[in-house]
C-alpha positions as CSV (number, residue, x, y, z in Angstrom):
1,M,99.9,99.3,76.2
2,F,103.0,101.5,76.3
3,L,103.8,102.9,79.7
4,Q,107.1,104.7,80.4
5,L,108.7,106.1,83.5
6,T,108.3,109.9,83.7
7,S,111.3,112.2,84.0
8,T,112.2,114.1,87.1
9,P,110.5,117.5,87.3
10,P,112.8,120.5,87.6
11,M,111.0,122.2,90.5
12,I,111.7,120.5,93.8
13,P,109.7,121.6,96.9
14,P,111.3,121.5,100.4
15,R,111.6,118.1,102.0
16,G,108.9,117.1,104.5
17,R,105.4,116.0,104.8
18,T,102.8,118.2,103.2
19,Q,99.2,118.6,104.4
20,Q,95.8,118.5,102.8
21,S,95.8,122.3,102.9
22,D,98.7,122.3,100.4
23,K,96.4,120.6,97.8
24,K,99.4,118.5,96.6
25,V,100.9,115.2,97.4
26,Q,104.7,115.5,97.0
27,C,106.5,112.3,95.9
28,Y,110.1,111.3,96.5
29,E,112.3,108.3,96.0
30,P,113.1,107.1,99.5
31,A,116.4,105.6,98.6
32,T,117.8,108.9,97.1
33,M,115.3,111.5,98.1
34,K,115.0,112.6,94.4
35,Y,111.9,114.4,93.6
36,L,109.3,112.4,91.6
37,G,106.6,115.1,91.3
38,Y,103.2,115.7,92.8
39,F,99.6,114.8,92.6
40,P,96.4,116.7,93.6
41,A,94.9,116.1,97.1
42,L,91.4,115.6,96.1
43,T,88.7,117.5,98.0
44,P,85.5,115.8,99.4
45,D,83.5,117.1,96.5
46,E,86.0,115.8,94.0
47,V,85.9,112.4,95.7
48,E,82.1,112.3,95.6
49,E,82.2,113.0,91.9
50,R,84.6,110.2,91.3
51,V,82.5,107.8,93.3
52,A,79.4,109.0,91.4
53,Q,81.1,108.2,88.1
54,A,82.2,104.8,89.3
55,R,78.6,104.1,90.4
56,K,77.3,104.8,86.9
57,A,80.0,102.6,85.4
58,Q,79.1,99.8,87.8
59,K,75.5,99.5,86.7
60,I,76.8,98.7,83.2
61,W,79.5,96.3,84.4
62,A,77.2,94.4,86.7
63,K,75.6,93.0,83.5
64,S,78.9,91.8,82.1
65,N,79.5,88.1,81.9
66,F,82.4,86.1,83.4
67,K,83.9,85.6,80.0
68,Q,84.5,89.3,79.6
69,R,85.8,89.6,83.2
70,R,88.3,86.7,82.6
71,H,89.4,88.5,79.4
72,F,90.2,91.5,81.5
73,L,92.3,89.4,83.9
74,R,94.2,87.6,81.1
75,I,95.2,91.0,79.6
76,L,96.5,92.1,82.9
77,L,98.4,88.8,83.5
78,K,100.0,89.0,80.1
79,Y,101.1,92.5,80.7
80,I,102.5,91.8,84.1
81,I,104.5,88.8,82.9
82,E,105.9,90.8,80.0
83,H,106.8,93.9,82.0
84,Q,108.0,92.6,85.4
85,K,111.1,94.7,85.3
86,L,109.2,98.0,84.7
87,I,106.6,97.3,87.4
88,C,109.4,96.3,89.9
89,E,111.4,99.4,89.0
90,V,108.4,101.7,89.7
91,S,107.8,100.1,93.0
92,S,111.5,100.2,93.9
93,R,111.7,103.9,93.1
94,D,108.6,104.8,95.1
95,T,109.1,102.7,98.1
96,G,112.9,101.9,98.2
97,K,112.6,98.1,98.0
98,T,114.9,95.9,96.0
99,M,113.9,94.4,92.7
100,V,113.8,90.9,94.3
101,D,111.6,92.1,97.1
102,A,109.3,93.8,94.6
103,S,109.1,90.6,92.5
104,L,108.2,88.5,95.5
105,G,105.7,91.0,97.1
106,E,104.3,92.6,94.0
107,I,104.5,90.4,91.0
108,M,104.2,86.8,92.4
109,T,101.3,87.6,94.8
110,T,99.4,89.5,92.1
111,C,99.9,86.7,89.4
112,E,98.8,84.2,91.9
113,K,95.6,86.1,92.7
114,I,94.8,86.5,89.0
115,T,95.3,82.8,88.2
116,W,93.2,81.8,91.1
117,L,90.4,84.0,90.0
118,L,90.7,82.7,86.4
119,S,90.5,79.1,87.7
120,E,87.9,79.4,90.5
121,G,86.4,82.9,90.7
122,E,83.2,82.2,88.7
123,R,82.6,79.0,90.7
124,W,82.5,80.8,94.0
125,L,80.3,83.6,92.7
126,K,77.6,81.3,91.2
127,P,74.5,80.5,93.3
128,E,75.4,78.0,96.0
129,Y,72.6,75.5,96.7
130,R,72.0,74.6,100.4
131,S,69.9,72.0,102.2
132,C,66.3,72.9,102.9
133,G,65.7,71.2,106.2
134,R,62.8,69.0,107.1
135,S,60.0,71.5,107.0
136,M,61.0,72.8,103.5
137,L,61.6,69.5,101.6
138,H,59.4,70.8,98.8
139,K,61.6,73.9,98.3
140,I,64.9,74.7,96.7
141,S,67.2,77.0,98.7
142,K,70.3,78.7,97.5
143,V,72.6,81.7,98.2
144,E,73.1,84.3,95.4
145,F,76.1,86.6,95.2
146,H,75.3,90.0,93.7
147,P,77.6,93.0,93.4
148,L,77.5,95.5,96.3
149,G,78.1,98.5,94.0
150,V,81.1,100.7,94.6
151,I,83.9,99.3,96.7
152,G,86.2,101.7,98.4
153,A,89.7,100.8,99.3
154,I,92.3,102.8,101.3
155,V,95.6,101.0,100.9
156,S,99.1,101.2,102.4
157,W,102.3,102.1,100.7
158,N,104.5,99.1,101.4
159,Y,103.5,97.1,98.2
160,P,102.0,99.8,96.0
161,F,101.3,97.5,93.0
162,H,99.8,94.6,94.8
163,N,97.8,96.7,97.3
164,I,96.0,98.3,94.3
165,F,95.5,95.2,92.3
166,N,94.4,93.0,95.3
167,P,91.1,94.9,96.1
168,M,90.6,95.9,92.4
169,L,90.7,92.3,91.1
170,A,88.2,91.0,93.6
171,A,85.9,94.0,93.2
172,V,85.8,94.1,89.4
173,F,85.6,90.3,89.0
174,S,82.6,90.2,91.3
175,G,80.8,92.9,89.2
176,N,81.6,96.0,91.3
177,S,83.4,99.2,90.6
178,V,86.2,100.3,92.8
179,V,87.6,103.6,94.0
180,I,91.1,103.2,95.6
181,K,92.8,105.9,97.6
182,V,96.6,105.2,97.4
183,S,98.9,106.3,100.3
184,E,100.4,109.7,100.2
185,H,103.7,107.9,100.5
186,A,103.2,105.9,97.2
187,S,101.1,108.1,95.1
188,W,103.5,108.2,92.2
189,S,103.6,104.5,91.6
190,G,99.9,104.1,92.3
191,C,99.0,106.5,89.6
192,F,101.5,104.8,87.2
193,Y,99.9,101.5,87.9
194,F,96.5,102.9,87.3
195,R,97.2,103.4,83.7
196,I,97.9,99.7,83.3
197,I,94.4,99.0,84.7
198,Q,92.8,101.6,82.5
199,A,94.4,100.2,79.4
200,A,93.2,96.7,80.1
201,L,89.7,97.8,80.9
202,A,89.5,99.7,77.6
203,A,90.7,96.7,75.7
204,V,87.7,94.6,76.9
205,G,85.2,97.4,76.4
206,A,84.5,98.0,80.1
207,P,82.8,101.3,80.9
208,E,85.1,104.3,81.7
209,N,85.5,105.1,85.4
210,L,84.9,101.5,86.5
211,V,88.2,101.8,88.4
212,E,89.4,105.1,90.0
213,V,92.6,105.8,91.8
214,I,92.5,109.0,93.9
215,T,95.3,110.8,95.8
216,G,95.2,112.9,98.9
217,F,95.4,112.9,102.7
218,S,93.0,112.1,105.5
219,E,90.3,114.4,104.3
220,T,90.2,112.6,101.0
221,G,90.0,109.2,102.7
222,E,87.2,110.3,105.0
223,A,85.2,111.5,102.0
224,L,85.7,108.1,100.3
225,V,84.4,106.2,103.3
226,S,81.3,108.3,103.4
227,S,80.5,107.8,99.7
228,V,81.0,104.0,99.0
229,D,79.1,100.8,99.7
230,K,82.0,99.0,101.4
231,I,85.4,100.0,102.6
232,I,88.5,98.0,102.7
233,F,91.3,99.5,104.7
234,V,95.0,98.5,105.1
235,G,96.9,100.6,107.7
236,S,97.3,101.2,111.4
237,P,94.9,100.4,114.3
238,G,94.4,104.1,115.1
239,V,93.3,105.1,111.6
240,G,91.3,101.8,111.4
241,K,89.2,102.9,114.4
242,M,88.6,106.3,112.6
243,I,87.5,104.4,109.5
244,M,85.0,102.4,111.6
245,R,83.5,105.6,113.2
246,N,83.0,107.2,109.8
247,A,81.6,104.0,108.3
248,S,79.1,103.8,111.1
249,E,77.4,106.9,109.8
250,T,76.3,105.1,106.6
251,L,76.4,101.6,108.1
252,I,78.5,100.1,105.4
253,P,80.6,96.9,105.8
254,V,84.2,97.3,106.7
255,T,87.3,95.1,106.2
256,L,90.3,96.1,108.3
257,E,93.8,94.8,108.0
258,L,95.8,96.7,110.6
259,G,99.3,95.1,110.7
260,G,100.8,92.6,113.1
261,K,103.5,91.5,115.5
262,D,103.8,88.0,114.1
263,A,105.6,85.3,116.1
264,F,108.3,83.1,114.5
265,I,108.7,80.0,116.6
266,V,111.7,77.6,116.3
267,C,111.6,74.3,118.2
268,E,114.8,72.4,119.1
269,D,114.3,69.6,116.5
270,V,114.7,71.7,113.3
271,D,117.3,72.0,110.6
272,I,118.9,75.2,111.9
273,P,120.7,76.4,108.6
274,H,117.5,76.0,106.7
275,V,115.2,77.8,109.3
276,A,117.8,80.5,109.8
277,Q,117.5,81.5,106.1
278,V,113.8,81.6,106.2
279,A,113.9,83.6,109.4
280,V,116.1,86.3,107.9
281,R,113.9,86.6,104.8
282,A,110.9,86.8,107.2
283,A,112.4,89.7,108.9
284,L,114.2,91.6,106.1
285,Q,111.8,91.2,103.2
286,S,111.1,94.7,101.9
287,S,113.3,96.1,104.7
288,G,111.0,94.6,107.3
289,Q,108.1,96.7,106.0
290,N,105.8,93.8,105.6
291,C,102.3,93.5,107.2
292,A,102.9,89.7,107.7
293,G,106.5,90.0,108.5
294,A,108.0,88.1,111.4
295,E,108.7,90.6,114.3
296,R,109.1,88.3,117.3
297,F,111.5,85.3,117.2
298,Y,111.1,82.6,119.9
299,V,113.8,79.9,119.8
300,H,114.0,76.8,122.1
301,R,116.9,77.2,124.6
302,D,118.6,74.0,123.3
303,V,119.3,75.5,119.9
304,Y,119.2,79.2,120.8
305,T,122.9,79.8,120.6
306,S,123.4,77.9,117.3
307,F,120.3,79.7,115.8
308,V,121.5,83.1,116.8
309,N,125.1,82.4,115.5
310,Q,123.6,81.2,112.2
311,V,121.3,84.2,111.8
312,A,124.0,86.6,112.8
313,K,126.3,85.2,110.1
314,I,123.6,85.7,107.5
315,V,122.7,89.3,108.6
316,K,126.3,90.4,108.7
317,S,126.5,89.5,105.0
318,V,123.5,91.7,104.2
319,S,124.2,95.0,102.5
320,A,121.7,97.9,102.3
321,G,121.7,100.7,99.8
322,P,119.9,102.5,96.9
323,P,118.4,99.4,95.1
324,L,118.6,100.7,91.6
325,S,122.1,102.1,91.8
326,G,123.9,98.9,93.0
327,R,123.6,95.3,93.9
328,Y,122.1,95.4,97.4
329,D,120.3,92.8,99.5
330,M,118.0,95.3,101.2
331,G,116.7,98.7,100.2
332,A,115.5,101.8,102.0
333,I,112.9,102.7,104.7
334,C,110.0,104.2,102.8
335,L,108.7,106.7,105.4
336,Q,110.6,109.8,106.4
337,E,111.7,109.7,110.0
338,H,110.7,106.1,110.6
339,S,114.3,105.2,111.1
340,E,114.2,107.3,114.2
341,K,111.3,105.2,115.6
342,L,113.3,102.0,114.9
343,Q,116.3,103.3,116.7
344,Y,114.1,104.3,119.6
345,L,112.8,100.8,119.9
346,V,116.3,99.4,119.7
347,D,117.5,101.8,122.3
348,D,114.7,101.0,124.7
349,A,115.5,97.3,124.4
350,I,119.2,97.9,125.1
351,D,118.4,100.1,128.1
352,K,116.4,97.2,129.5
353,G,119.2,94.6,129.0
354,A,119.1,93.5,125.3
355,E,122.3,93.2,123.3
356,I,123.0,93.7,119.5
357,V,124.9,90.7,118.2
358,A,124.8,91.5,114.5
359,R,124.2,94.3,112.0
360,G,124.4,94.5,108.3
361,S,126.3,97.0,106.3
362,F,125.6,100.1,104.1
363,G,126.6,100.8,100.6
364,P,127.3,104.4,99.4
365,L,124.4,106.6,100.4
366,G,123.4,110.0,99.1
367,E,123.8,112.8,101.6
368,G,120.0,113.6,101.6
369,A,119.0,110.0,102.0
370,V,121.1,108.8,104.9
371,D,118.1,108.9,107.3
372,Q,116.1,106.6,104.9
373,F,118.3,103.5,105.8
374,F,118.4,101.3,108.8
375,P,120.8,98.4,109.2
376,P,119.4,94.9,109.6
377,T,119.8,94.3,113.3
378,V,119.8,91.1,115.5
379,L,119.1,91.5,119.2
380,I,119.3,88.9,122.0
381,N,118.3,88.8,125.7
382,V,115.0,90.4,124.8
383,N,111.8,90.2,126.9
384,H,108.3,91.4,126.8
385,T,108.9,94.5,128.9
386,M,110.6,96.0,125.9
387,K,108.6,98.1,123.4
388,L,110.3,96.2,120.6
389,M,108.4,93.1,121.6
390,Q,105.1,94.8,121.9
391,E,104.8,97.5,119.3
392,E,104.8,96.9,115.5
393,A,108.3,97.9,114.3
394,F,107.9,97.6,110.6
395,G,111.6,97.5,110.1
396,P,114.6,95.1,109.6
397,I,115.0,94.1,113.3
398,M,115.2,90.6,114.7
399,P,114.6,90.3,118.4
400,I,115.3,86.7,119.5
401,M,114.0,85.3,122.8
402,K,114.4,81.9,124.4
403,F,111.7,79.5,125.5
404,N,111.7,76.3,127.4
405,T,108.4,74.5,126.7
406,D,105.7,74.5,124.1
407,E,103.2,75.8,126.7
408,E,105.5,78.7,127.4
409,V,106.0,79.7,123.8
410,V,102.2,79.6,123.1
411,K,101.7,82.0,126.1
412,L,104.5,84.3,124.8
413,A,103.2,84.3,121.3
414,N,99.6,85.2,122.5
415,D,101.0,88.0,124.7
416,S,100.4,90.7,122.1
417,R,97.6,93.1,121.2
418,Y,98.1,92.0,117.6
419,G,97.0,88.7,116.0
420,L,97.6,88.6,112.3
421,G,99.8,85.5,111.8
422,C,102.5,83.2,113.0
423,A,105.1,80.7,111.7
424,V,106.0,77.6,113.6
425,F,108.9,75.3,112.8
426,S,109.5,71.8,114.2
427,G,111.0,68.5,113.0
428,R,107.6,66.9,113.9
429,Q,104.9,68.4,111.8
430,R,102.2,67.3,114.3
431,R,103.9,69.3,117.1
432,A,104.2,72.4,114.9
433,K,100.5,72.1,114.0
434,E,99.6,71.7,117.6
435,I,101.4,74.9,118.6
436,A,100.1,76.9,115.7
437,S,96.5,75.9,116.5
438,Q,96.8,77.5,120.0
439,I,98.0,80.9,118.7
440,H,95.3,83.4,118.5
441,C,95.7,84.8,115.0
442,G,94.2,84.8,111.5
443,V,96.8,83.0,109.5
444,A,99.4,80.3,110.4
445,A,102.2,78.8,108.4
446,V,103.6,75.4,109.6
447,N,107.2,74.9,108.8
448,D,107.2,77.9,106.4
449,F,106.8,81.6,106.4
450,A,104.0,83.6,104.7
451,S,102.9,80.6,102.5
452,T,99.3,81.3,103.5
453,Y,99.3,84.5,101.4
454,M,100.6,82.7,98.3
455,C,97.7,80.3,98.6
456,Q,95.1,82.8,97.2
457,S,92.2,80.5,97.8
458,L,92.7,81.2,101.5
459,P,91.3,84.3,103.3
460,F,93.7,86.8,104.8
461,G,93.2,88.8,108.0
462,G,93.6,88.9,111.7
463,V,92.0,89.4,115.2
464,K,92.5,91.8,118.0
465,D,94.4,95.0,116.9
466,S,95.2,93.3,113.6
467,G,91.6,94.0,112.5
468,F,88.7,91.9,111.3
469,G,87.1,90.8,108.1
470,R,89.0,89.0,105.3
471,F,90.3,89.7,101.9
472,A,91.7,87.2,99.4
473,G,90.2,83.7,99.0
474,V,86.6,82.7,98.7
475,E,85.7,84.8,101.8
476,G,87.4,87.9,100.5
477,L,85.7,87.5,97.0
478,R,82.3,87.0,98.5
479,A,82.8,89.9,100.9
480,C,82.5,92.2,97.8
481,C,79.0,90.8,97.3
482,L,75.5,91.3,98.5
483,V,74.8,87.8,99.9
484,K,71.2,87.0,99.2
485,S,69.2,84.0,100.5
486,V,66.6,82.7,98.0
487,V,63.9,80.0,98.4
488,E,61.7,78.7,95.6
489,D,59.2,75.8,95.0
490,R,60.9,72.6,93.9
491,W,58.0,71.3,91.8
492,W,56.2,74.6,90.9
493,P,53.4,74.8,90.0
494,Y,52.3,71.3,91.0
495,I,53.3,71.6,94.7
496,K,52.9,74.9,96.5
497,T,53.1,76.1,100.1
498,K,49.6,76.0,101.6
499,I,48.7,77.1,105.1
500,P,47.1,74.1,106.9
501,R,43.4,74.7,107.8
502,P,43.9,74.6,111.6
503,I,46.2,77.7,111.6
504,Q,44.4,79.6,108.8
505,Y,42.6,82.8,109.9
506,P,40.5,82.6,112.0
507,V,42.8,80.2,113.8
508,A,41.1,77.0,114.9
509,E,40.6,76.1,118.6
510,N,43.0,73.2,118.2
511,G,45.5,75.3,116.2
512,F,48.2,75.0,118.9
513,E,47.6,71.4,119.3
514,F,48.2,71.0,115.6
515,Q,51.5,72.9,115.9
516,V,52.7,70.8,118.8
517,S,52.1,67.6,116.8
518,L,53.7,69.1,113.7
519,V,56.8,70.0,115.5
520,E,57.0,66.4,117.0
521,T,56.5,65.0,113.5
522,L,59.3,66.9,112.0
523,Y,61.8,67.0,114.9
524,G,61.0,64.2,117.3
525,L,64.0,62.3,118.6
526,N,62.8,58.8,117.5
527,I,60.8,57.4,114.8
528,W,58.0,56.1,117.0
529,D,57.4,59.6,118.5
530,R,57.3,61.1,115.0
531,L,54.9,58.5,113.7
532,R,52.6,59.0,116.7
533,A,52.7,62.8,116.1
534,L,52.1,62.4,112.4
535,V,48.9,60.4,113.0
536,N,47.6,63.3,115.2
537,V,48.5,65.8,112.5
538,L,46.6,63.9,109.9
539,K,43.7,63.4,112.2
540,I,43.4,67.1,112.9
541,I,43.6,68.0,109.2
542,S,41.1,65.4,108.3
543,E,38.6,66.7,110.9
544,H,39.0,70.2,109.5
545,N,38.6,69.0,106.0
546,S,35.4,67.2,106.9
547,V,33.9,70.3,108.5
548,A,34.9,72.4,105.5
549,S,33.2,69.8,103.1
550,S,30.1,69.8,105.2
551,K,29.9,73.6,105.1
552,R,30.2,73.5,101.3
553,N,27.4,70.8,101.0
554,D,25.2,72.9,103.2
């Protein structure tokens, strides 16, 4: 598989966001605003055609075995390991992140998911046998996991490689096809990564069109939702609600991951230098453009000053700049004009009493890309009246607030419309676990940050405005399946279900009496009640058998 970066096209359209009516998705490097090219904004008819092709391919792939599916994963894993630099450079050019940030968020997470699927994926998709209960002891009960068909995914721009591979791997391994709409802010990299997937599929003899990557704007995404058998969406709460409304027309299952406002809690009994380093990484990873990034920092008053001083020292040493043109700690802001929103949130906090205590520095920036950078910023004296503590910032900002008691910090952490994740640090692990257990969110890291996502056996998702449903882990894998309950005879054909004579049609006069005794036999609270009821059940059956025998003799 030979994949190379494309050269910069000579024709550069004016800067600014294009619309569906333009029929083109224009692509730029955020860190330099160099033009990367354009991709078509697919029409609804074109989307439906792609889905139809994927549906045909899925019917073939559904018959594939796990050996073939694992072969596909191994080819991908080998390519990723051998081409880490290329994959990270493409992500860096299209989103502005540094190579280290790309390695952490794109390469490691994806490799972890692949190795988990190779190790455990088949186990969790095989039939799972369940208990049959008291009334069905002569049966075998199980749950089967069948492909749903065509999975649709509308993914965000912040980790373009992983955000494509994450739903694709689960969908394909569980026997589905998948159609992925990449963000209009990361279409160049998305289409580049698609070629890796195509080459791997061809290498294992998979049907063409099993995986599709499509580009466009809202109209393209709406058409996808209307055409598939399940939709996975990663984005904002506002768009998530629109996805739900559209999905209700066809009543397909929906998984929504809608961002967060994660709390990072520091108790007074921690190792401050250690936790400070983790905190800064939690805030600045990928320039703060991280769904599970830390956005609210709560620090116990006894260590507040020392923690702030330590964090400020680290942040002041952070330099931001074009990640592929120098050695920088932090890259660019991907979205045009997002820096203006970040500054608005900072200004609002300052107007309400907050204070900036540290900011990082910039390297040389191109004249056209100055607005694509925002300095890493630490604020103190923050409170929940400030928009910075309520709205998802998605940027390199660390607002740090004091707390006095564990009860207070739990209340503060839960005072948010989001509920994706949290991180709790304490010298006593039991205390950290107790605090984390009281925070209303979908994922929690105890004395660490984001470790839950690196454990790919675990589901990922949130509550409240962070969405619902789960991807990753057993739950995410099985969410790509039709979950079917199956019951069969344990000793077929020797023992079969036979309707007892008292309740055969026409129902006997003592049919209800028989049912009452049967219920007591099966579910009575003590052995003597059950035995007494069993005697009555046998008596009624015997009487009916005698009557039936007499009729046959007559």
